[in-house]
N, CA and C atoms as an extended XYZ file, in Angstrom:
606
Properties=species:S:1:pos:R:3:atomname:S:1:resname:S:1:resid:I:1 pbc="F F F"
N       -11.387       13.310      -43.320 N   MET     1
C       -11.620       14.153      -42.240 CA  MET     1
C       -11.862       13.155      -41.023 C   MET     1
N       -12.414       12.065      -41.280 N   LYS     2
C       -12.607       11.134      -40.183 CA  LYS     2
C       -11.344       10.553      -39.625 C   LYS     2
N       -10.338       10.421      -40.508 N   CYS     3
C        -9.015        9.921      -40.321 CA  CYS     3
C        -8.312       10.894      -39.330 C   CYS     3
N        -8.512       12.236      -39.730 N   ILE     4
C        -7.797       13.343      -38.942 CA  ILE     4
C        -8.285       13.451      -37.492 C   ILE     4
N        -9.671       13.152      -37.339 N   SER     5
C       -10.266       13.315      -36.014 CA  SER     5
C        -9.942       12.067      -35.231 C   SER     5
N        -9.735       10.919      -35.847 N   THR     6
C        -9.295        9.728      -35.140 CA  THR     6
C        -7.847        9.909      -34.656 C   THR     6
N        -7.008       10.418      -35.483 N   CYS     7
C        -5.649       10.680      -35.277 CA  CYS     7
C        -5.467       11.637      -34.059 C   CYS     7
N        -6.125       12.680      -34.228 N   LEU     8
C        -6.181       13.683      -33.089 CA  LEU     8
C        -6.623       13.128      -31.739 C   LEU     8
N        -7.641       12.323      -31.774 N   PHE     9
C        -8.102       11.567      -30.621 CA  PHE     9
C        -6.902       10.709      -30.122 C   PHE     9
N        -6.379        9.977      -30.891 N   LEU    10
C        -5.400        9.074      -30.536 CA  LEU    10
C        -4.136        9.847      -29.785 C   LEU    10
N        -3.774       10.919      -30.461 N   LEU    11
C        -2.631       11.708      -30.041 CA  LEU    11
C        -2.965       12.300      -28.671 C   LEU    11
N        -4.275       12.728      -28.395 N   MET    12
C        -4.559       13.403      -27.160 CA  MET    12
C        -4.583       12.224      -26.140 C   MET    12
N        -5.094       10.998      -26.424 N   SER    13
C        -5.177        9.981      -25.583 CA  SER    13
C        -3.721        9.603      -25.096 C   SER    13
N        -2.776        9.573      -25.951 N   ILE    14
C        -1.469        9.139      -25.636 CA  ILE    14
C        -0.842       10.305      -24.783 C   ILE    14
N        -1.100       11.508      -25.061 N   SER    15
C        -0.602       12.621      -24.371 CA  SER    15
C        -0.992       12.541      -22.886 C   SER    15
N        -2.411       12.387      -22.710 N   LEU    16
C        -2.917       12.188      -21.365 CA  LEU    16
C        -2.360       11.024      -20.684 C   LEU    16
N        -2.276        9.890      -21.301 N   PHE    17
C        -1.568        8.598      -20.671 CA  PHE    17
C        -0.229        9.015      -20.221 C   PHE    17
N         0.538        9.741      -21.055 N   ALA    18
C         1.877       10.058      -20.637 CA  ALA    18
C         1.988       11.002      -19.593 C   ALA    18
N         1.031       11.896      -19.547 N   GLN    19
C         1.180       12.938      -18.476 CA  GLN    19
C         0.580       12.162      -17.162 C   GLN    19
N        -0.235       11.388      -17.296 N   HIS    20
C        -0.734       10.578      -15.981 CA  HIS    20
C         0.430        9.754      -15.570 C   HIS    20
N         1.155        9.114      -16.449 N   THR    21
C         2.272        8.276      -15.928 CA  THR    21
C         3.320        8.992      -15.303 C   THR    21
N         3.680       10.172      -15.852 N   THR    22
C         4.731       11.125      -15.283 CA  THR    22
C         4.246       11.574      -13.870 C   THR    22
N         2.943       11.871      -13.649 N   GLU    23
C         2.536       12.325      -12.413 CA  GLU    23
C         2.462       11.095      -11.487 C   GLU    23
N         2.192       10.062      -11.748 N   VAL    24
C         2.285        8.784      -10.799 CA  VAL    24
C         3.632        8.616      -10.493 C   VAL    24
N         4.508        8.540      -11.404 N   ILE    25
C         5.955        8.318      -11.143 CA  ILE    25
C         6.532        9.363      -10.058 C   ILE    25
N         6.199       10.601      -10.420 N   LYS    26
C         6.629       11.889       -9.643 CA  LYS    26
C         6.082       11.617       -8.157 C   LYS    26
N         4.719       11.348       -8.139 N   GLU    27
C         4.142       11.292       -6.777 CA  GLU    27
C         4.618       10.107       -5.934 C   GLU    27
N         5.037        9.067       -6.617 N   THR    28
C         5.617        7.834       -6.036 CA  THR    28
C         7.082        8.251       -5.493 C   THR    28
N         7.909        8.923       -6.271 N   LYS    29
C         9.131        9.293       -5.894 CA  LYS    29
C         9.117       10.351       -4.614 C   LYS    29
N         8.126       11.185       -4.669 N   ILE    30
C         8.116       12.116       -3.523 CA  ILE    30
C         7.608       11.386       -2.316 C   ILE    30
N         6.814       10.356       -2.392 N   TYR    31
C         6.341        9.510       -1.242 CA  TYR    31
C         7.657        8.838       -0.729 C   TYR    31
N         8.472        8.138       -1.653 N   GLN    32
C         9.647        7.457       -1.139 CA  GLN    32
C        10.803        8.367       -0.476 C   GLN    32
N        10.844        9.572       -1.090 N   THR    33
C        11.790       10.563       -0.415 CA  THR    33
C        11.257       10.986        0.893 C   THR    33
N         9.980       11.133        1.085 N   SER    34
C         9.357       11.584        2.312 CA  SER    34
C         9.722       10.460        3.386 C   SER    34
N         9.313        9.217        2.895 N   GLU    35
C         9.634        8.029        3.807 CA  GLU    35
C        11.039        8.098        4.382 C   GLU    35
N        12.104        8.214        3.530 N   ASN    36
C        13.469        8.150        3.697 CA  ASN    36
C        13.775        9.178        4.767 C   ASN    36
N        13.180       10.499        4.456 N   GLU    37
C        13.477       11.531        5.433 CA  GLU    37
C        13.045       11.252        6.814 C   GLU    37
N        12.034       10.668        6.947 N   LYS    38
C        11.439       10.299        8.228 CA  LYS    38
C        12.280        9.211        8.942 C   LYS    38
N        12.724        8.278        8.237 N   PHE    39
C        13.570        7.323        8.850 CA  PHE    39
C        15.073        7.759        8.982 C   PHE    39
N        15.478        8.822        8.371 N   LEU    40
C        16.830        9.292        8.436 CA  LEU    40
C        16.809       10.510        9.585 C   LEU    40
N        15.722       11.014        9.925 N   ASN    41
C        15.794       12.060       10.806 CA  ASN    41
C        15.721       11.470       12.403 C   ASN    41
N        16.585       11.783       13.148 N   PRO    42
C        16.815       11.319       14.519 CA  PRO    42
C        15.497       11.481       15.331 C   PRO    42
N        14.722       12.669       14.964 N   GLU    43
C        13.538       12.903       15.828 CA  GLU    43
C        12.271       12.074       15.335 C   GLU    43
N        12.399       11.581       14.205 N   THR    44
C        11.210       10.907       13.659 CA  THR    44
C        11.371        9.438       13.335 C   THR    44
N        12.708        8.976       13.434 N   THR    45
C        12.934        7.590       13.064 CA  THR    45
C        12.461        6.655       14.012 C   THR    45
N        12.152        5.419       13.543 N   ILE    46
C        11.671        4.416       14.460 CA  ILE    46
C        12.872        3.384       14.618 C   ILE    46
N        13.852        3.524       13.874 N   LEU    47
C        15.075        2.721       14.073 CA  LEU    47
C        15.806        2.739       15.350 C   LEU    47
N        16.266        1.527       15.692 N   GLU    48
C        17.068        1.534       16.986 CA  GLU    48
C        18.368        2.140       16.708 C   GLU    48
N        19.169        2.586       17.702 N   LYS    49
C        20.470        3.428       17.539 CA  LYS    49
C        21.355        2.562       16.790 C   LYS    49
N        21.465        1.257       16.876 N   ARG    50
C        22.540        0.507       16.284 CA  ARG    50
C        22.118        0.453       14.793 C   ARG    50
N        20.975        0.388       14.434 N   ASP    51
C        20.553        0.341       12.970 CA  ASP    51
C        20.773        1.800       12.333 C   ASP    51
N        20.352        2.808       13.111 N   PHE    52
C        20.348        4.153       12.581 CA  PHE    52
C        21.738        4.557       12.107 C   PHE    52
N        22.741        4.103       12.855 N   LYS    53
C        24.240        4.561       12.638 CA  LYS    53
C        24.592        4.170       11.284 C   LYS    53
N        24.062        3.063       10.761 N   LYS    54
C        24.643        2.485        9.369 CA  LYS    54
C        23.503        2.649        8.261 C   LYS    54
N        22.315        3.134        8.686 N   PHE    55
C        21.221        3.252        7.819 CA  PHE    55
C        21.463        4.239        6.613 C   PHE    55
N        21.323        3.869        5.506 N   LYS    56
C        21.483        4.954        4.325 CA  LYS    56
C        20.111        5.231        3.626 C   LYS    56
N        19.280        4.627        3.921 N   GLY    57
C        17.803        4.789        3.365 CA  GLY    57
C        17.076        3.391        3.017 C   GLY    57
N        15.848        3.464        2.948 N   LEU    58
C        15.139        2.315        2.632 CA  LEU    58
C        15.338        1.871        1.081 C   LEU    58
N        15.128        0.574        0.994 N   GLU    59
C        15.377        0.190       -0.489 CA  GLU    59
C        13.882       -0.268       -0.945 C   GLU    59
N        13.737        0.221       -2.188 N   PHE    60
C        12.340       -0.021       -2.833 CA  PHE    60
C        12.707       -0.795       -4.115 C   PHE    60
N        11.544       -1.536       -4.517 N   PHE    61
C        11.575       -2.122       -5.817 CA  PHE    61
C        11.437       -0.948       -6.809 C   PHE    61
N        11.931       -1.272       -8.133 N   PRO    62
C        11.817       -0.282       -9.139 CA  PRO    62
C        10.347        0.111       -9.326 C   PRO    62
N        10.091        1.324       -9.604 N   ILE    63
C         8.680        1.790       -9.808 CA  ILE    63
C         8.002        0.947      -11.047 C   ILE    63
N         6.940        0.383      -10.707 N   ASP    64
C         6.372       -0.488      -11.758 CA  ASP    64
C         4.930       -0.046      -11.844 C   ASP    64
N         4.489        0.570      -13.077 N   LEU    65
C         3.103        1.026      -13.279 CA  LEU    65
C         2.182       -0.062      -13.484 C   LEU    65
N         2.608       -1.272      -13.577 N   ASP    66
C         1.645       -2.382      -13.535 CA  ASP    66
C         1.010       -2.681      -12.206 C   ASP    66
N         1.737       -2.058      -11.113 N   PHE    67
C         1.184       -2.161       -9.760 CA  PHE    67
C         0.453       -0.921       -9.245 C   PHE    67
N         0.114       -0.166      -10.322 N   VAL    68
C        -0.850        0.922       -9.963 CA  VAL    68
C        -2.180        0.618      -10.700 C   VAL    68
N        -3.157        0.299       -9.748 N   VAL    69
C        -4.234       -0.307      -10.415 CA  VAL    69
C        -5.601        0.354      -10.047 C   VAL    69
N        -6.523        0.578      -10.859 N   LYS    70
C        -7.805        1.004      -10.616 CA  LYS    70
C        -8.704       -0.095      -10.284 C   LYS    70
N        -9.196        0.042       -8.865 N   ALA    71
C        -9.979       -1.123       -8.396 CA  ALA    71
C       -11.378       -0.795       -8.327 C   ALA    71
N       -12.225       -1.839       -8.518 N   THR    72
C       -13.709       -1.539       -8.088 CA  THR    72
C       -14.015       -1.775       -6.594 C   THR    72
N       -14.497       -0.720       -6.152 N   PHE    73
C       -14.763       -0.718       -4.722 CA  PHE    73
C       -16.280       -1.268       -4.496 C   PHE    73
N       -16.205       -2.201       -3.646 N   VAL    74
C       -17.638       -2.839       -3.230 CA  VAL    74
C       -17.677       -2.806       -1.694 C   VAL    74
N       -18.652       -1.977       -1.287 N   ARG    75
C       -19.101       -1.798        0.092 CA  ARG    75
C       -19.837       -3.028        0.652 C   ARG    75
N       -19.187       -3.462        1.806 N   THR    76
C       -19.793       -4.508        2.445 CA  THR    76
C       -20.357       -4.285        3.874 C   THR    76
N       -21.673       -3.727        3.809 N   PRO    77
C       -22.268       -3.339        5.127 CA  PRO    77
C       -22.537       -4.480        5.987 C   PRO    77
N       -22.846       -4.243        7.129 N   ASN    78
C       -23.368       -5.338        8.093 CA  ASN    78
C       -22.411       -6.358        8.456 C   ASN    78
N       -21.189       -6.079        8.255 N   GLU    79
C       -19.989       -6.949        8.704 CA  GLU    79
C       -19.985       -6.818       10.374 C   GLU    79
N       -19.443       -8.023       10.794 N   HIS    80
C       -19.291       -8.130       12.359 CA  HIS    80
C       -17.897       -7.763       12.596 C   HIS    80
N       -17.632       -6.816       13.620 N   PRO    81
C       -16.274       -6.528       14.057 CA  PRO    81
C       -15.464       -7.751       14.538 C   PRO    81
N       -14.257       -7.684       14.329 N   PHE    82
C       -13.430       -8.923       14.803 CA  PHE    82
C       -12.039       -8.304       15.407 C   PHE    82
N       -11.331       -9.161       15.961 N   LEU    83
C       -10.149       -8.851       16.723 CA  LEU    83
C        -9.076       -9.453       15.758 C   LEU    83
N        -8.267       -8.263       15.286 N   MET    84
C        -7.281       -8.730       14.328 CA  MET    84
C        -5.951       -9.112       15.188 C   MET    84
N        -5.323      -10.289       14.562 N   LYS    85
C        -4.103      -10.792       15.373 CA  LYS    85
C        -2.886       -9.898       15.056 C   LYS    85
N        -1.977       -9.822       15.991 N   THR    86
C        -0.948       -8.890       15.824 CA  THR    86
C         0.423       -9.824       16.206 C   THR    86
N         1.405       -9.161       16.117 N   SER    87
C         2.677       -9.843       16.631 CA  SER    87
C         2.830       -9.959       18.133 C   SER    87
N         1.970       -9.345       18.669 N   THR    88
C         1.930       -9.546       20.322 CA  THR    88
C         0.547       -9.943       20.768 C   THR    88
N         0.305       -9.925       22.000 N   SER    89
C        -1.067      -10.296       22.596 CA  SER    89
C        -2.168       -9.238       22.230 C   SER    89
N        -1.789       -8.100       21.716 N   ARG    90
C        -2.739       -6.975       21.474 CA  ARG    90
C        -3.541       -7.450       20.385 C   ARG    90
N        -4.898       -7.058       20.496 N   LEU    91
C        -5.955       -7.467       19.678 CA  LEU    91
C        -6.801       -6.289       19.283 C   LEU    91
N        -6.282       -5.494       18.299 N   PRO    92
C        -7.182       -4.407       17.943 CA  PRO    92
C        -8.465       -4.822       17.276 C   PRO    92
N        -9.457       -4.017       17.375 N   GLU    93
C       -10.781       -4.386       16.834 CA  GLU    93
C       -11.092       -3.629       15.465 C   GLU    93
N       -11.410       -4.417       14.474 N   TYR    94
C       -11.581       -3.896       13.203 CA  TYR    94
C       -12.875       -4.377       12.576 C   TYR    94
N       -13.390       -3.815       11.529 N   VAL    95
C       -14.493       -4.273       10.922 CA  VAL    95
C       -14.090       -4.309        9.327 C   VAL    95
N       -14.541       -5.408        8.570 N   LYS    96
C       -14.398       -5.291        7.136 CA  LYS    96
C       -15.349       -4.276        6.492 C   LYS    96
N       -14.669       -3.271        5.865 N   TYR    97
C       -15.538       -2.084        5.417 CA  TYR    97
C       -16.008       -2.352        3.898 C   TYR    97
N       -15.001       -3.068        3.117 N   GLY    98
C       -15.491       -3.180        1.784 CA  GLY    98
C       -14.393       -4.064        1.029 C   GLY    98
N       -14.395       -4.123       -0.260 N   GLU    99
C       -13.538       -4.978       -1.030 CA  GLU    99
C       -12.978       -4.127       -2.168 C   GLU    99
N       -11.783       -4.441       -2.562 N   ALA   100
C       -11.308       -3.772       -3.771 CA  ALA   100
C       -11.060       -4.978       -4.890 C   ALA   100
N       -11.698       -4.835       -6.067 N   HIS   101
C       -11.540       -5.989       -6.979 CA  HIS   101
C       -10.719       -5.348       -8.091 C   HIS   101
N        -9.710       -6.016       -8.597 N   PHE   102
C        -8.787       -5.509       -9.535 CA  PHE   102
C        -8.047       -6.471      -10.255 C   PHE   102
N        -7.175       -6.137      -11.335 N   GLU   103
C        -6.366       -7.079      -12.017 CA  GLU   103
C        -4.981       -6.617      -12.026 C   GLU   103
N        -4.064       -7.497      -11.851 N   ILE   104
C        -2.533       -7.166      -12.221 CA  ILE   104
C        -2.058       -8.222      -13.180 C   ILE   104
N        -1.561       -7.670      -14.291 N   LYS   105
C        -1.005       -8.578      -15.336 CA  LYS   105
C        -2.069       -9.651      -15.730 C   LYS   105
N        -3.269       -9.171      -15.834 N   GLY   106
C        -4.288      -10.211      -16.324 CA  GLY   106
C        -4.835      -11.102      -15.201 C   GLY   106
N        -4.355      -11.043      -14.046 N   GLN   107
C        -4.850      -11.965      -12.880 CA  GLN   107
C        -5.863      -11.201      -12.208 C   GLN   107
N        -7.172      -11.708      -11.973 N   LYS   108
C        -8.111      -11.015      -11.209 CA  LYS   108
C        -7.949      -11.357       -9.647 C   LYS   108
N        -7.933      -10.158       -8.839 N   LEU   109
C        -7.554      -10.317       -7.497 CA  LEU   109
C        -8.689       -9.465       -6.689 C   LEU   109
N        -8.401       -9.736       -5.441 N   LYS   110
C        -9.506       -9.109       -4.406 CA  LYS   110
C        -8.634       -8.906       -3.107 C   LYS   110
N        -8.777       -7.647       -2.537 N   LEU   111
C        -8.263       -7.445       -1.182 CA  LEU   111
C        -9.473       -6.937       -0.278 C   LEU   111
N        -9.487       -7.173        0.943 N   ASN   112
C       -10.472       -6.732        1.841 CA  ASN   112
C        -9.826       -5.423        2.477 C   ASN   112
N       -10.747       -4.394        2.707 N   LEU   113
C       -10.421       -3.159        3.292 CA  LEU   113
C       -11.004       -3.070        4.675 C   LEU   113
N       -10.213       -2.712        5.533 N   TYR   114
C       -10.641       -2.727        7.053 CA  TYR   114
C       -10.726       -1.234        7.699 C   TYR   114
N       -11.596       -1.042        8.714 N   GLN   115
C       -11.747        0.114        9.345 CA  GLN   115
C       -11.679       -0.270       10.805 C   GLN   115
N       -10.849        0.568       11.623 N   SER   116
C       -10.571        0.545       12.972 CA  SER   116
C       -11.947        0.881       13.714 C   SER   116
N       -12.336        0.085       14.596 N   ILE   117
C       -13.561        0.275       15.439 CA  ILE   117
C       -13.338        1.604       16.324 C   ILE   117
N       -12.171        1.744       16.694 N   VAL   118
C       -11.734        2.906       17.454 CA  VAL   118
C       -11.479        4.151       16.535 C   VAL   118
N       -12.236        5.068       16.477 N   PRO   119
C       -11.928        6.282       15.637 CA  PRO   119
C       -10.719        7.048       15.841 C   PRO   119
N       -10.023        7.535       14.954 N   SER   120
C        -8.710        8.400       15.126 CA  SER   120
C        -9.113        9.685       15.642 C   SER   120
N        -8.320       10.220       16.564 N   GLU   121
C        -8.690       11.713       17.133 CA  GLU   121
C        -8.168       12.692       16.140 C   GLU   121
N        -7.410       12.165       15.029 N   ASP   122
C        -6.893       13.198       14.004 CA  ASP   122
C        -8.001       13.151       12.850 C   ASP   122
N        -8.712       14.226       12.670 N   PRO   123
C        -9.824       14.410       11.626 CA  PRO   123
C        -9.307       13.982       10.154 C   PRO   123
N        -8.171       14.050        9.836 N   LYS   124
C        -7.643       13.784        8.471 CA  LYS   124
C        -7.687       12.204        8.218 C   LYS   124
N        -7.788       11.388        9.380 N   TYR   125
C        -7.908       10.005        9.290 CA  TYR   125
C        -9.388        9.411        9.411 C   TYR   125
N       -10.306       10.548        9.303 N   ALA   126
C       -11.699        9.948        9.529 CA  ALA   126
C       -12.219        8.949        8.503 C   ALA   126
N       -11.673        9.084        7.322 N   ASP   127
C       -12.009        8.181        6.202 CA  ASP   127
C       -11.164        7.133        5.887 C   ASP   127
N       -10.174        6.912        6.703 N   TYR   128
C        -8.963        5.989        6.569 CA  TYR   128
C        -9.485        4.642        6.571 C   TYR   128
N        -8.930        3.912        5.543 N   LEU   129
C        -9.227        2.359        5.584 CA  LEU   129
C        -7.724        1.695        5.556 C   LEU   129
N        -7.590        0.627        6.309 N   PHE   130
C        -6.359       -0.137        6.490 CA  PHE   130
C        -6.389       -1.304        5.532 C   PHE   130
N        -5.374       -1.471        4.771 N   LEU   131
C        -5.203       -2.495        3.778 CA  LEU   131
C        -3.870       -3.185        4.015 C   LEU   131
N        -3.970       -4.267        4.799 N   PRO   132
C        -2.788       -5.090        5.018 CA  PRO   132
C        -2.794       -6.255        4.006 C   PRO   132
N        -1.718       -6.777        3.446 N   PHE   133
C        -1.660       -7.745        2.404 CA  PHE   133
C        -0.290       -8.626        2.544 C   PHE   133
N        -0.377       -9.883        1.978 N   THR   134
C         0.815      -10.580        1.874 CA  THR   134
C         0.908      -10.957        0.406 C   THR   134
N         2.030      -11.434        0.040 N   ASP   135
C         2.146      -11.835       -1.325 CA  ASP   135
C         3.500      -12.761       -1.414 C   ASP   135
N         3.688      -13.239       -2.663 N   LEU   136
C         4.745      -14.229       -2.729 CA  LEU   136
C         6.110      -13.828       -2.720 C   LEU   136
N         6.366      -12.478       -2.550 N   THR   137
C         7.692      -11.963       -2.208 CA  THR   137
C         8.099      -12.010       -0.716 C   THR   137
N         7.101      -12.183        0.120 N   ASN   138
C         7.358      -12.168        1.565 CA  ASN   138
C         8.295      -13.191        2.032 C   ASN   138
N         9.305      -12.786        2.876 N   GLY   139
C        10.353      -13.781        3.253 CA  GLY   139
C        11.502      -13.794        2.109 C   GLY   139
N        11.338      -13.370        1.073 N   ASP   140
C        12.257      -13.461        0.080 CA  ASP   140
C        12.794      -12.024       -0.160 C   ASP   140
N        12.094      -11.161       -0.808 N   GLU   141
C        12.581       -9.716       -1.017 CA  GLU   141
C        11.944       -8.818       -0.240 C   GLU   141
N        10.676       -9.106        0.267 N   SER   142
C         9.972       -8.207        1.149 CA  SER   142
C         9.809       -8.865        2.551 C   SER   142
N         9.472       -8.069        3.433 N   TYR   143
C         9.169       -8.581        4.901 CA  TYR   143
C         8.219       -9.697        4.961 C   TYR   143
N         8.754      -10.810        5.755 N   ALA   144
C         7.801      -12.006        5.934 CA  ALA   144
C         6.606      -11.777        6.456 C   ALA   144
N         6.411      -10.714        7.166 N   GLY   145
C         5.058      -10.488        7.851 CA  GLY   145
C         4.111       -9.769        6.987 C   GLY   145
N         4.353       -9.392        5.675 N   GLY   146
C         3.418       -8.664        4.835 CA  GLY   146
C         3.824       -7.199        4.865 C   GLY   146
N         2.960       -6.618        4.085 N   ARG   147
C         3.124       -5.062        4.026 CA  ARG   147
C         1.685       -4.422        4.170 C   ARG   147
N         1.716       -3.101        4.168 N   PHE   148
C         0.382       -2.323        4.256 CA  PHE   148
C         0.320       -1.204        3.142 C   PHE   148
N        -0.834       -0.924        2.937 N   LEU   149
C        -1.167        0.228        2.075 CA  LEU   149
C        -2.082        1.028        2.773 C   LEU   149
N        -2.041        2.411        2.547 N   ASP   150
C        -2.915        3.364        3.073 CA  ASP   150
C        -3.912        3.730        2.154 C   ASP   150
N        -5.173        3.771        2.444 N   THR   151
C        -6.164        4.322        1.442 CA  THR   151
C        -7.437        4.882        2.175 C   THR   151
N        -8.179        5.453        1.468 N   TYR   152
C        -9.358        6.214        2.126 CA  TYR   152
C       -10.719        5.737        1.392 C   TYR   152
N       -11.905        6.134        2.133 N   ILE   153
C       -13.121        5.728        1.596 CA  ILE   153
C       -13.294        6.464        0.349 C   ILE   153
N       -13.656        5.826       -0.832 N   PRO   154
C       -13.730        6.448       -2.073 CA  PRO   154
C       -15.073        7.124       -2.065 C   PRO   154
N       -15.172        8.269       -3.026 N   LYS   155
C       -16.558        8.900       -3.054 CA  LYS   155
C       -17.486        8.136       -4.024 C   LYS   155
N       -16.733        7.313       -4.938 N   GLY   156
C       -17.633        6.504       -5.917 CA  GLY   156
C       -17.357        5.096       -5.812 C   GLY   156
N       -17.156        4.423       -6.862 N   THR   157
C       -17.167        2.943       -6.838 CA  THR   157
C       -15.680        2.470       -7.336 C   THR   157
N       -14.778        3.460       -7.459 N   THR   158
C       -13.525        3.162       -7.864 CA  THR   158
C       -12.477        3.652       -6.864 C   THR   158
N       -11.260        2.902       -6.902 N   LEU   159
C       -10.242        3.135       -5.927 CA  LEU   159
C        -8.940        2.876       -6.513 C   LEU   159
N        -8.065        3.736       -6.584 N   VAL   160
C        -6.668        3.629       -7.169 CA  VAL   160
C        -5.833        3.081       -5.991 C   VAL   160
N        -5.212        2.010       -6.316 N   LEU   161
C        -4.217        1.219       -5.326 CA  LEU   161
C        -2.787        1.461       -6.059 C   LEU   161
N        -1.956        2.024       -5.307 N   ASN   162
C        -0.455        2.227       -5.831 CA  ASN   162
C         0.337        1.339       -4.978 C   ASN   162
N         0.644        0.102       -5.312 N   PHE   163
C         1.458       -0.875       -4.739 CA  PHE   163
C         3.040       -0.342       -4.622 C   PHE   163
N         3.324        0.617       -5.330 N   ASN   164
C         4.753        1.241       -5.140 CA  ASN   164
C         4.748        1.936       -3.774 C   ASN   164
N         3.697        2.214       -3.224 N   LYS   165
C         3.658        2.885       -1.927 CA  LYS   165
C         3.562        1.837       -0.718 C   LYS   165
N         3.625        0.500       -1.080 N   ALA   166
C         3.484       -0.272        0.075 CA  ALA   166
C         4.588       -0.380        0.938 C   ALA   166
N         4.264       -0.319        2.156 N   TYR   167
C         5.308       -0.126        3.143 CA  TYR   167
C         5.261       -1.184        4.387 C   TYR   167
N         6.449       -1.339        5.004 N   ASN   168
C         6.567       -2.413        6.139 CA  ASN   168
C         5.902       -1.967        7.369 C   ASN   168
N         5.331       -2.861        8.124 N   PRO   169
C         4.966       -2.593        9.638 CA  PRO   169
C         6.070       -2.312       10.358 C   PRO   169
N         6.089       -1.585       11.382 N   TYR   170
C         7.201       -1.279       12.181 CA  TYR   170
C         7.961       -2.445       12.703 C   TYR   170
N         7.250       -3.601       12.804 N   CYS   171
C         7.864       -4.821       13.268 CA  CYS   171
C         9.060       -5.348       12.346 C   CYS   171
N         9.037       -4.717       11.303 N   ALA   172
C        10.147       -5.175       10.239 CA  ALA   172
C        11.386       -4.355       10.806 C   ALA   172
N        11.391       -3.436       11.585 N   TYR   173
C        12.491       -2.552       11.931 CA  TYR   173
C        12.912       -2.972       13.303 C   TYR   173
N        11.884       -3.222       14.157 N   SER   174
C        12.237       -3.486       15.648 CA  SER   174
C        11.131       -4.275       16.240 C   SER   174
N        11.670       -5.179       17.107 N   PRO   175
C        10.680       -6.149       17.692 CA  PRO   175
C         9.790       -5.401       18.939 C   PRO   175
N        10.245       -4.099       19.260 N   ASN   176
C         9.450       -3.515       20.309 CA  ASN   176
C         8.096       -3.006       19.912 C   ASN   176
N         7.643       -3.179       18.667 N   TYR   177
C         6.290       -2.798       18.241 CA  TYR   177
C         5.343       -4.037       18.165 C   TYR   177
N         4.059       -3.582       18.274 N   SER   178
C         3.128       -4.611       18.093 CA  SER   178
C         2.342       -4.322       16.656 C   SER   178
N         2.396       -5.257       15.747 N   CYS   179
C         2.011       -4.887       14.468 CA  CYS   179
C         0.785       -5.938       13.947 C   CYS   179
N        -0.156       -5.522       13.285 N   PRO   180
C        -1.253       -6.277       12.740 CA  PRO   180
C        -0.690       -7.403       11.700 C   PRO   180
N        -1.271       -8.429       11.815 N   ILE   181
C        -0.923       -9.609       10.984 CA  ILE   181
C        -2.080       -9.625        9.792 C   ILE   181
N        -1.579       -9.479        8.629 N   PRO   182
C        -2.654       -9.426        7.462 CA  PRO   182
C        -3.451      -10.721        7.575 C   PRO   182
N        -4.898      -10.451        7.674 N   PRO   183
C        -5.715      -11.653        7.584 CA  PRO   183
C        -5.372      -12.483        6.266 C   PRO   183
N        -5.640      -13.952        6.419 N   SER   184
C        -5.353      -14.783        5.293 CA  SER   184
C        -6.072      -14.398        3.956 C   SER   184
N        -7.320      -13.792        4.199 N   ALA   185
C        -8.232      -13.293        3.042 CA  ALA   185
C        -7.299      -12.426        2.061 C   ALA   185
N        -6.487      -11.607        2.629 N   ASN   186
C        -5.638      -10.783        1.957 CA  ASN   186
C        -4.219      -11.251        1.455 C   ASN   186
N        -4.170      -12.576        1.272 N   ASP   187
C        -2.915      -13.188        0.671 CA  ASP   187
C        -3.005      -13.226       -0.807 C   ASP   187
N        -2.179      -12.375       -1.507 N   LEU   188
C        -2.210      -12.368       -2.931 CA  LEU   188
C        -1.344      -13.512       -3.505 C   LEU   188
N        -1.863      -14.182       -4.391 N   PRO   189
C        -1.157      -15.406       -4.968 CA  PRO   189
C        -0.144      -14.860       -6.172 C   PRO   189
N         0.380      -13.698       -6.061 N   ILE   190
C         1.352      -13.140       -7.051 CA  ILE   190
C         2.489      -12.475       -6.319 C   ILE   190
N         3.608      -12.227       -7.027 N   ARG   191
C         4.766      -11.545       -6.529 CA  ARG   191
C         4.463       -9.946       -6.796 C   ARG   191
N         4.242       -9.344       -5.623 N   VAL   192
C         4.052       -7.921       -5.760 CA  VAL   192
C         5.517       -7.225       -5.667 C   VAL   192
N         6.126       -7.149       -6.767 N   GLU   193
C         7.470       -6.571       -6.849 CA  GLU   193
C         7.446       -5.188       -6.976 C   GLU   193
N         6.930       -4.384       -6.033 N   ALA   194
C         6.697       -2.960       -5.894 CA  ALA   194
C         6.661       -2.532       -4.448 C   ALA   194
N         7.016       -1.318       -4.168 N   GLY   195
C         7.020       -0.799       -2.784 CA  GLY   195
C         8.385       -1.124       -2.118 C   GLY   195
N         8.413       -0.974       -0.864 N   VAL   196
C         9.501       -1.137       -0.077 CA  VAL   196
C         9.953       -2.616        0.179 C   VAL   196
N        11.181       -2.897        0.103 N   LYS   197
C        11.766       -4.138        0.381 CA  LYS   197
C        11.968       -4.480        1.824 C   LYS   197
N        12.366       -5.678        2.089 N   ASP   198
C        12.715       -6.057        3.434 CA  ASP   198
C        13.786       -5.317        4.008 C   ASP   198
N        13.920       -5.050        5.301 N   PHE   199
C        14.925       -4.137        5.956 CA  PHE   199
C        16.203       -4.878        6.287 C   PHE   199
N        17.359       -4.424        5.774 N   GLY   200
C        18.625       -5.073        6.259 CA  GLY   200
C        19.068       -6.265        5.459 C   GLY   200
N        18.405       -6.677        4.261 N   LYS   201
C        18.775       -7.798        3.581 CA  LYS   201
C        19.137       -7.473        2.128 C   LYS   201
N        19.257       -6.263        1.835 N   HIS   202
C        19.553       -5.924        0.424 CA  HIS   202
C        20.680       -4.845        0.381 C   HIS   202
């Protein structure tokens, strides 16, 4: 009887894991399709005319579930606002809101989460947190200036980070933009082979 119960539990666990995996892959593919639609649409694209004519779509690393992590969220109150460097003289003001602690392939990692001092006028971004990062693929397969992840203030102490949704700053596509430069504290000592690749090199 105990063996049957254990087997049923294992089967249910495997089924739930498979279902979760399928949902994550589906969600990531929908995201990638949405991004390409925005870039391919003349009304929403940020590409310059000369690039838009030959653009066939963004290139992504293969979806890798090792880069979908459940991070421990640590709130860091009483942080002092600072001016984040950008690719131009613009210096937007941010504050460190918290930290995400997680593991990728057995390596313990940490990223800082930032919040803009200037609140968004769009209510859906009221809980938005900015997560810029660099890793060992920068300048090789991904954009040299790092990439970004979008996330929101969690209700609890866990935060899911899907690096398959990592995207390039606009500066990767045009020098006409001013883009935040990821702080050195967010330099990951690993290759994040997930998310969008560098533009025009593959």
